[in-house]
N, C-alpha and C positions, 0 to 999 in steps of 0.2 A: 579773574574770578573763574572758579571751576564751572565750565559750561553745563556739566551734568547736575551738580548740586543745585543750580538755579532751577532746574526742572522745567524750563520754559518750553523746550521742544516737545518733551513728553506730554506736558499738560496741553500743549496746542494740539497734538495728535489726538489725545483723548477727547478734547472738546470738539474737534472736527468730526470725529467718528460719532459722538453722541448727538451731534446736531444733524446728522443725516436723516432725511425723511423716509428714504426707501433703502432696500437692500442693495440696489444698483449703485446708489450714491456712496454707501459704505464701502462696497467693493472698489469703487474708483479711488477713494481716499487711501484705502489699504494698498492698492497697487502703486499709488504715487509714493507712499512712504517706503514700501519695499524696494522700489526702484532707487530711491535716494540712499537706502541702506546698502544695496548692492554696489552702488557707485562708490560709497565710502569704503566698502570692503575691498573693492578692486584697487582703490588708491592707497590701501593699507593705512588708513587714517587712524592712528593710535589715540589721538586726543578725544575723539568722540566714540570710541569703540564701546565703552561701557554704557553710554547713553543709547547707542544703537541697539545694544543687547537688551536693555530694559524695554525699548519699544518692541523689539522682536518677541519678547516674552508676552507682552500684552496682546500682540497680534496672534500669537500662538493660542492664547486663551480664548480668542474669538473664533478659533477653528480654522485659520488660514495656514497654508504650508509655510514652514520657516526652516526647512532643512539646510538652506544655503548659509545659515548663520551658525552651524554647529562648530565649525573650526574656530570661529571667533570666541566661543566659550573656552576652548583649549588655550588660546592666546591670553585670555584674561586670567585663567587659572595660573598660567606660567608667569604672570606679572608679579612683581615683588610686593606691591602695596595691598593692604587689607581691603579697601573699598573695591578694587578691581577683582580681587579673588572672590569677594562676597558675591558680586554680580555674576562672575564666571561660574562659581559652583551652583548658584541658583539656576542659571541657564542650563547648566549640565543636568541637573535633576529634572528640569521641566521639559527641555527639548530632546533629551536622549533617554534611552532605557537600556537595560542590560543586553538586549539583542543587537544593538548597534556595534558594528565592527570598529568604528572610530573610537569607541570607548577604551579600547586597548591602549590608545595613545596617551591616555591620561593617567595610566597606572604609575608611571615614574613620578609625575607631579604629585600624585596622592602620597606616594611613599616619602617624598621630600617634605611635604607639608605635615605628615604625621610625626616627623622628627623635628619639626620647626620649634624654635624657642618661644614663639608667641603662642600662648595657650588658645587664643581666639582663632588663629589660623588652624591649629590642631583640631579645634572644635568644628570648623568648617569642613575639613577633610573627613572627619568621622561622620558628620551628618550626611555628606554626599555618599560616602561609602555605604552607610547603613541603608540608603534609599535605592541605589542602583548597582550594588555589588553583584558581579557575576561569579560563577564558580572559579574561573581562572584568576580573577582579581582576589577572591577570597583566599586561595592558596598562596598567592604572592604576598599578601599584606596581613595575613593572620598573625605572624609574630609581632608586628608593630602594634596591632590592636591588643593582643594579649599583654604586651608590656604596658600599654596605656591604662589597663585595669588597675595598675598600682600607682598611677600618676598622682601628684600632690594635690591637684585641684579637683574638688568633687564634681564640678560640671563636666570635666573631661572624663572622669571615671564613669559618670552616668552615661555619657554618649558612647564611651567605649563598650559598656555593657550592652547597650541597645544594638551597636554595630556587631557585637559578638553573636547576638541572636540571629542576625541575618547571615552571618558566616556559617554557623553550624547548621542552619537550615539548607544552605546551598551546598555545603560539603559536610555531611554527617561524620565523615572519617576524622575531621578535626575536633570533634566534640571532646575527646579525652584530653586535649591540650588545655581546655578551659575549665575542667572540673575543679582543680585546686584554686585557681584565681576566683572562680565564682563562689566557692565556699567561703573564701575570705571576705567577700562582700556582705555576707550575712551578719558580720559583726559591726557593720557601719552604723554610725549614729545619725548620719545625714539621711533624711527620709527619701530624698530624691535618688541617692545612690542605692539605698536599701531596697526600694521598690523595683528598680531595674535589676538589681542583683537577684531578688526573689524570682522575677520573671525569667531571667537567664537560667537559674537553677531549674525552674519548672520545665522549660523547653529542653534543657539537657536531659532531664529524666524521661521525657517523652521520646527523645531521639536515641538515647543510649541506655541499655540495661545496666551496664557497668556504673554509669553515673547514678542511676536510680538506687542501686544497692549501696553505693558509697554514701549518698545523702541520707538514706534510711539509717545506716549505722552511725554516721558521724554527726549528722546535722539535725535529726528529728527533735532531740531535746532542746537544741539551740533555737530552732524555729518556734517551738512551743513557748519557750521563755520570752522570745521577742514579742509574740502575740499577747502573752499574758501581761507583759510590761505595758504594751500599747493599750490593752483594755483597761488597766488600772492606772494609766498615766493621768496626771492632773491636767487642768486646763492649759492648753498651749495655743495662743491666738494665731500663730503662723500656720498651724495645721488644723485648726478647728473648723468643722463644717456642721452646722446645725447642732452644736453641742457634742459632737463626736470627734475624737481626735483622729485625723487622717483616715477617713473611711476607705480611701483608695488602697492604702497599705493594708488595712484590715482584709479587704477582699483578696488582694494578691497573696497574702499569707494563708488565708483559708483555702484558696485554690491549690497552693503548694502542698499544704497538709493533706488535701484530698488525694493528690497524686501519690504522696508518701504512704498514706494509709490504705490505699486500695490494694486488696489482696495480701496484706501483711498484718497479722493479728497483733504483733508486738508494737508496731508503730501506732496502730489504732488505739491500743490501751494507753499509750503515752498521751494521746490528745483527747481522750474521752471527757475527762474532768474539765479541761479548758473549753471544749465545745459546749458543754452544758452551761458553763459560766457565761460564754458569749451569748447563748440562746436566751438566757434568763435576764441578763443585765442590760442588753441592748434595748434602747427605747424604740418603739415602733410607730411613734406619732410623726416621724419625719421620714422623708424618702431615703436619706442616707442610712438611717437605722434599718429600714425595710430591705435595702440592698444588702447590708451585712447579714441580716437574718436569713435572707434567701440563700446567700452563699453558704451560710452555716448549715442550713437544711440540706443543700446539695452535698456538702462534705459529709454530713452524718449519713446520708443515703448511700454514699459511695464507699465509705470505709467498712471494715469488717463488722459483723453483727453485734449490735448492742440494743436489745429490744426496748429498754427504758429510754434510751436516747432517741430512738426512732419514733416512739410515741410522742415524745416532746416535740420532735420536728414536725410530725403530722399535726399536732395541736397548733403549732405556729402557722402552718398552712391553712388550718381552719380559721384562724384569726384573719389571715389575709383575705379569705373569701368575704369577710364582712367589711372590707375596706372600700371606700368610695372610689378609689382609683381603679379604673378598668384594667390597666396594665398589670397592677399587682394581683388582681383577681385572676387574670388570664394565666400568668405564670404559676400561680398557686394551683390552678386546675391542671395545668400541664404536669406539675410536680406530683400531684396526688395520683395521676394516672400511672406514674412510675412507682409510687409508694404502695400501690395495691399489691404488687408482687412481693413486697416485704412484709406488710402487716395490713391485710384487708380489714381485719376487725377494727383497728384504730381508725381507718378511713370511714368505716360504716358509721361511726359516731357522728360524723359531720354530714350525714346523708340529707338531713332536712335543709341545711345551708346549700348543699350542692343542688338540690331540687329547686331552690329559689333562684339559683343562677340560671337554670333552664328557662326561667321566665324573664330573664334580663332583657333590657331593650337593646343591648349590644349583640349583634349577630354572631360575632366571633366567640363571645363568652357563651352564648346559648348553645352553639354547636359543640364547643369543647365540653361544656357541662353535660350535654346529652351523651357524648361519648363516654364520659366518666360514669354517668348513671348506668349505662349499659354494662360497664365492667363491674358495677356494684351488685347487680341483680344476681340472686341465687334462689334456691328452692324455698328458703324461709321468708324472703321478703318480696317475692315476685308479685304477690297480690296487692299490697299497699303501694308499691312503686308503680305498678301498671295503672292502678286507679288514679294516682296523681298525674301521670303522663296523659291518660285519656281525658281527664278533667281539663287539663291545660290545652289539649288538642282542640277543644271547642272554641277557645278564645285566642289561639296562637295566630301569628301573622301568616299570611298566605305563602310568603317566601320560605317560611320555616316548616310548613305543614308536611312537605314531602319528606324531609329528613326525619322529622318527629314520627310520622306514620311508619316509615321504614324501620326505625328502631323499635317502635312498639310491636310491630308485627314480628320482628325477629325475636324479641323478648318472649312474646306469647308462644311462639312456635318452639322456642328452645326450653322454656322452663314451665310450661303448662302442667299443673298437677293432675288434671283429668280433662276429658274431652268436652264435657258440658261447660267448664270454665273457659276452655279454649274457644269454643263456638260463641259463647256470650261476649267475650272480649273482642273477637274478630267482628262480630256484628256491630258492636259499639264503634269500632274503628271505621267500618264500612258506612255507618250512618253519618259519622262526622266528617270523614275525609276519604270517602270511597273513590273519588276521582284521582286520588294520589296513590292508591294501592297498586303495586306492580302485578303483572299478570300471573307470575309464578306464585304469588301469595294467595290469590283467590282460587287458583287451581289447587293449591295445597289444602285450602279450606274445604273444597268439594271432595277431595280425597278423604279427609277426616270425616266429613259428614257421611260419605258412603260407607265408611267402616263402623260408624257409631249406629249400629242397627236399632238399639233401643231409644235413640234420640231423633229418629227421622221425623216423627210427628211433632215433637217439641221444636225442632229446628225449622220445619216448614211453617209452623204457626208463628214463630218468632220472626221469620223473614217476611211473612205476609204482613204482620203488624209494622215492621220496619219500613217496608217498601211503600206502605200507605203514607207514612210520615216523611220519608226522605227519598222520593222518587227521582230527585235531581242527581243522586249519586249513582252513576252508571254502573260501576262495579257491583254495588249492592243489587241493582236490578238484574245483572247477569246471574248472580248466585241465586237470587230469589226465583227468577224464571226457571233456572235449571231444577231447583228443588220442587217448585210447584208442578213442573212437568213430570218429575219422577214420583213425587209423593202427594200429588193433588188429592187423591182419594182419602189419604190420612188427614189432610187439612179439612176436608168437608165432613168426615166422619168423626173428627176429634179423637183419632186413634193414638195410642201411646201417650196418654195424658200423664204428666208428672205432678207430684204434690205441690211443687213450687209455682205452677202456672195457673192462670185463671182460664176458665173455659171460654171459647170464642165461637161465634156462630158464623159460618161461612158457607154459602150455597155454591153449587156447581157453577152457576152463572157469575157469582162474585169472583171465583178463581179465574174464569175465562176473562172477565172484565180487567182483572189486574194485569194479565199478560197482554191483552189488547191495548190497554193504556200505555204499557211500557213500550210496545212496538211502535206506537204513534209518537210518543214523546221523544224517544231516542231515534229519530228518523234519519240521523246522519251517520249512525254507526251500523255497519253491515253485520258485524258479529252479533250485536245485540238482537237485531231483527231476525237474523238467521236462527239464533237460539230460541226466539219467541215462536217462530214457525215450527221448529222441532217440538217445542213444548206443547203447542196447540195440537200437533199430530198425536202426541201421546195422550193428551186429555180427550181427544175424540174417541179413543178407545176406553178410557176410564169413565168418561161421562157420556154415555150414548145419547142422552136426552139433548145434549148440546152439540151433537155431531154436525147438524145442519148449519148452526150458527158458526161453528169453527170453520166449516167448509167455506162459508161466505167470506170470512175474514181472510182465509188463505187465498181464495180466488182473487182478492184485490191486488195481490202481488204478481199475478200472471203477466201483467203488462209492465213490470218493473224494468227500468233501464239497466239494473244491475243483474248480470247473468246468474250470479249465485242465488239471489232471491227469486228470480224468474224460474230457474230450474227447480228449486225446492218447491215453489208453489205448484208448478205443473205436476211434479212427481207425487207430492203429498196429496194433491187433489185426486190424482189417479188412484192412489192407495185407498183413499176414503170412498171413492165411487165404485171402483172395479175389483178391489182386492180385499174385501172385508174378511174373507176367510183366513187370511194370514196376518191381518193388521194387528190383532191382539198379541200374536207371537212376535211380530216385528218390533213392537213398541213396548215390550216388557221392560221391567225395571233394569237399569244398568247393573251388571255384576259388580260385586264389591271389588274396588280397586286395591291393588297391592300397595299398602301404605309404605312399607319398608323399601320397596323398590323405587317408588316415586321419590322418597326422601333421599335415597342414595343417588338417584339421577340428579336431583336438585342440588345436592351438595357436591356433586362431581366425584363421588366415591366409587362408582361402578368402574370396572376395568375398561379403559379406553383402547381403541385400536392403535397398534404400533405400526406406523407407516414405514415403508421400506422402498428404497429406490429401485430395487430389482425384484419386487414381488408384491403381492397383495397385502393388505393390513391384517394383523393378527390380533385377536382380542375377544373371540367368542368362547365362552366357557362350555364345560361339559353339558350336553343335553340341550343346547340352545341352537336352533337353526338360524341361518342367515335371515334377517328380517324380510318378511314378505313385502312385495311391492304394494302400494296402495290399491284399494279396491277398484279405483277407476282404471288402473292399468290392465284389468281383466278385459277391457275392450280391445286390447292389442296384444293378444297372447303370443303372437309370433315374433315380437320384438326381441332382438338379440341382447340389447344392452338396457336392461330394465334397472333403473336406479333404485337402490334401497332407500327406504324412508329414513329421515333423520331421527335417530334415537337419542340424541343428546338432550333434547328438551323433554320435559315430562308432562306438559300441559296441553299439547295440541289436540290430544284425543277428546278434550272436553268440548270442542266445537263440533264433533261428529254427531250426527243424528242419534246414533245408538250409543255414543259414548265409549266406543271400543278402542282400547289402546293398541295401536298397530305396531308400536315398538315393543321389544321383548325384554322380559326380566331374566337375569341369569339364574340358573338353578343352583341350589346349594349342593355341596358335596354330599354324596350318599343318597340323594333323592331318587325315587324310582318313577316319579310321575313326569311324563313328557311335558315340556312347555309348549304352548300353542302359538302358532303364528296369528297375525291379525285376521287372515281369512278364516282360519279354524275357529277363532273366537266368534266370528260372525255366524258361521254355520251352526255352532253350538247355540248361539242366541236364537236362531231360527228353528232349533230343534229338528234338524234334518240330517242327522246321522253323523258318522265319524268324519274326521278331516279328510277331504278328498285331494287328489292331485289332478290338476287340470290337464285335459287332453289337448295337445298342441293343435290338433286339427279343428277344434271347436272355436268359433269366433262369435260368441253371442253378443247381442246388444242388450245388456242387462241394466237394471236400475242402478244408477251411480249415487252412492251416498258419500261423496267426497267432502272433505273438511273445509278446504280453503277455496276462495274465489279463484277461478281460473280464467285467463284471458282468452284461451282457445275456445272456439265455438263448439257446442255440443247440440245435436239435434234435440229440439224441444219436444218432438213427438216420439221419443224413443220408446215410450211405453205402449205404443199402438200395436206392436208386433211381438210383445214380450211373451205372451202366453203360447205363441206358436213356435218359439225358439228355445227349447230346453237346453240347459247347460250340461255337456257331457263331462262327467267326473269319474275317476277310477281310483282305486286304492291299491297301493303296492302289496298289501297283504291279502287281497281277495277282491271279489266283485263287490261293487258298490252301486246303489241305485242311481238312475239318471235323475238329476234334481233340477227342477225349475224353481228358482228362488222365490218367485211370486205365485206360482200355481201348485206348489206342493210336489209330491213324488209321482214320477211316471211309472208305468207298469213294466217298461222294458228294462232289461238288465244286461249290461255289456259283460263279456267274458274275456279273461286274460289267458294267454298262453303261458304255462308255468315254466316249461323247459326253454332255456335260452342258451346263448353261446357261452363257452367256458374260457377262462383266462388263467394263466399261471400266477401263483403267489409271488410276491416280491418282498425283499427285505427293505422296507422303506427307510429305516434308520437303524444304525448299530454303532454303539460306542463300547468302551471298556466296562460300562456299568449298566447299559440298558439296550434292549433290542426291541424293534417294532416291526411286526410282519403285517402285510396287507393281503387279504383274500378277497377276490372280486366275484360278483355274480350279477347277471342281467336277466331281465324278463324279455322274452321274445316280442311281446306286445309293446314294449316301451324301451327302445334301444338308447334313448337319450338318458335314461336313468340308470345309474350304476350303484349297486349296493356294495359297500366296503366294510369288511370286518377287520378291525385292528386288534392285534394281540400283542400285549406288552409283557416282556419277560425281564426280570431283574437278574443281572449277571454278577452282582456284587454279593458280599457277605452281610450286608446291612439291609434291614427292612425299610422300605420306602413308605412313608405315610403322607396323607393329604395329597394323593396323586391327582393331577389335573392335566387333561389334554385339551389344547385349544388349536383350532385350525382356521384358515381363511383361504379363499380361492379368488381368482379374477372375476370381474363382474359379468363375464359371459357364462359363468357357472353359478349354480345355486347349491348351497350346502345345508344339510340338516344333520345335526349330531344328536344321537340318542345318549342317555346317561350311561356312564361307565358301570361295569359290573361291580366294582369295588373301588375304594379309595386307598386301600393298603395293598402293597405289592410284596409278596414274600421274597426272602433272600435266596440266592443260589439256584434260581430257576425252579424252586419247589412249588410254583404256582404262577398264575398269570392273571392279567386283567384284560377283559375284552370290551370293546366298544364298537358299535355299528354306526355307520353314517351313510347317507344317500346323497349322491352328487348328480345334478341334472345339467347336462351339457347342451346349451342352446345352439352351439356350433358343432354338433356331432358330425364327424366325418371331415371337418375342416380344421378344427383346432384340438390338440390333445389336452388331457387333464394336466393341471398344475396346482400345487398346494404348498403353502407355507404352514409350519406348525410350531407350537411351543409346548413343551412338557415341563411342568413344575411339580416338585415333590420335596419332602423334608427327609433329611438323613440325620438322625441323632439331634433333632430339633433345629437343624440349620436348613435354610431354604436353598434349593438347587434349581437352576433353570437351564434347560437345553432347548435350542432352536435349530431350525433347518428348513430346507426347501426340497420338495420331492418333484422330480421331473422324469423319473424312469418308469412312468406308468405304461402298461401295455398299450399297444396301438388299438384303435377302434373302440376305445372306452367312451 
């Protein structure tokens, strides 16, 4: 009796392994069996070779190494009998892969078996080749496989077609050899051969353009006829699945038609009628029918435009959305997201069904439906869609609130028809899910409120009502505290009442109560409490009657363990007690924020710095100085390397006491008004003259109004000597008064020496089309500051428009660019553009000036960009 056919030893090994209680016992059994198999291999025991190989395959599936049995596979494949070859080929596919060098030894055996007279042995060889074929084996055995595509037995032809797919993927150059044999398979009546032939043709089209053109011209009509016959075929029990004849062949044919019709109008016209027939005749009450309909929709969306057919396809997807199967609804939502680019109006008809999917219990469907709703929103439907989403926000799951809140905020920001609607919707979101709103969203809301001058009273009243009902929403509290601090007087006086709102009675004490309650409730958030202290300081000026109560509230934080709160409490208390003469000017309403600039920063549309390995970043537009260091850096004016503040974010300025944006907005071309640094904006807020330049010899200890909590210690009694230490400031254009930021103007006036050292002009840059000259001047009283006048001359015969000069310097330098005299540069040197700049060298006498620049302009509507580095500055600048 054949010892392997009895299966005793294999069964025994499996039983022994399954009976093991621990992994150690299992490893012991496997080691014992592997030792016995090695002994049999070393003795060249041919009688039990196939049984040992079967056991090795089981051990391999358990994850143990079996490389010592690879050569036994080759010996079994070389055996003449079918049972041995079957085990050998099975082991070959399981124990080896195409990267194994030993695989080359089996090529000759495969070639012999592909030419074997026994069709079952031929099938074994084709199956193995289709699974582990390498590129070398594909080149050697491709002729045999191509010949077998015409073999008499359909099972062999089917396996040969599948093997051909593997060969052309490994060696695309062989694709042309299989085009004609593959085309002949499309005439097959046997469905097994036909489905593999269709797949082979599909892969040939994806690999070879020649094959694609051939099948479009020669086979499109034939494939359409095959699918039509299949759709209209009578009941065939051997192929029937849920009342549909061979849905697998349906799907393969539709995918092949999709490849043929993509980008080809003629091929698409040939299949339009058939696709409409498939879409209308296929039953959708079974999964097989839904699969065919889905592939039909995919094909309609991929072939050339036919609006009527696409509307039909989108309607099918709309029916899918009502299906109880979550998988069908999910794929329908995915397909509708693609369909929007073809026919958004047809998708809009299913808006109600899509909105219902947003409320689905399945998280994947909810998220995909929400993404689709976001794509459906436009100016005409933004209000009803937003209302639906906000209504659902009230009852949505906690896990889904963050995504839903983010999408609603994005929709409101992108499509809001007016500011009052924008503010109303954002307040609803803050009331329902304020804790899920991102920082940049509420920062943007404050920017919009700041710009809506006629809505300040309406907004602060709405926020006051909202914070009374939803004080647990911390982001709502932040916005409300900021607005009450800015517009508290309008809240109390009912200023700016609109027709749509009801009057409200709020006393000064009520406004202070709201902020005090917020500061105590949100006692774990430093930002909220810091904003509350800043708002209380502002209200102390707006509500003089409550000044003492506000002072008492602020004093409570003098002993705070958090340095930020302790510092603010001490400084604000000092302002209320000792500096009432400047308090009203210090806490005036925040200037209107530049909404366009903030939106540009938030969207990343502002020009970014271009980093360079051998120079400083370039990216500052005309008329924009390098950002000033934060105000707290004024305490160390002699520092050489003062870092510039981060200008990438748009919302950090909201945490400032005064709300001043220390980062700068780029000036538009042609503007004549200088942009102000953060320090200049502060001085304007305090109404103490024109922007000064700090004298490096002055080291005042002034009031710090920093934004963020700092770990470094700052003297808490810094205000004790403020009034006796005025800050010395000077202006490059003339004398400026000595300013004490807390005690007003001093009577003394510094004087500047006008005549300074002279320096030669240099040609900073010159090309065949453009020349840039630099003229230098210095003031004898400030040798660190160099004034540079740049003169640009057009050397070509074309007029330059939209002229823009940008420059950047190392961090030991500070650069201020004034606006250019013009944005149009005449041709042939018939005029010039001038632009002045000031460079402050903190390492004067130690390091020379260095600058990188970028010049952009348009010539006949085309953008031109020139860049360079200037190092030939005169010495002692």
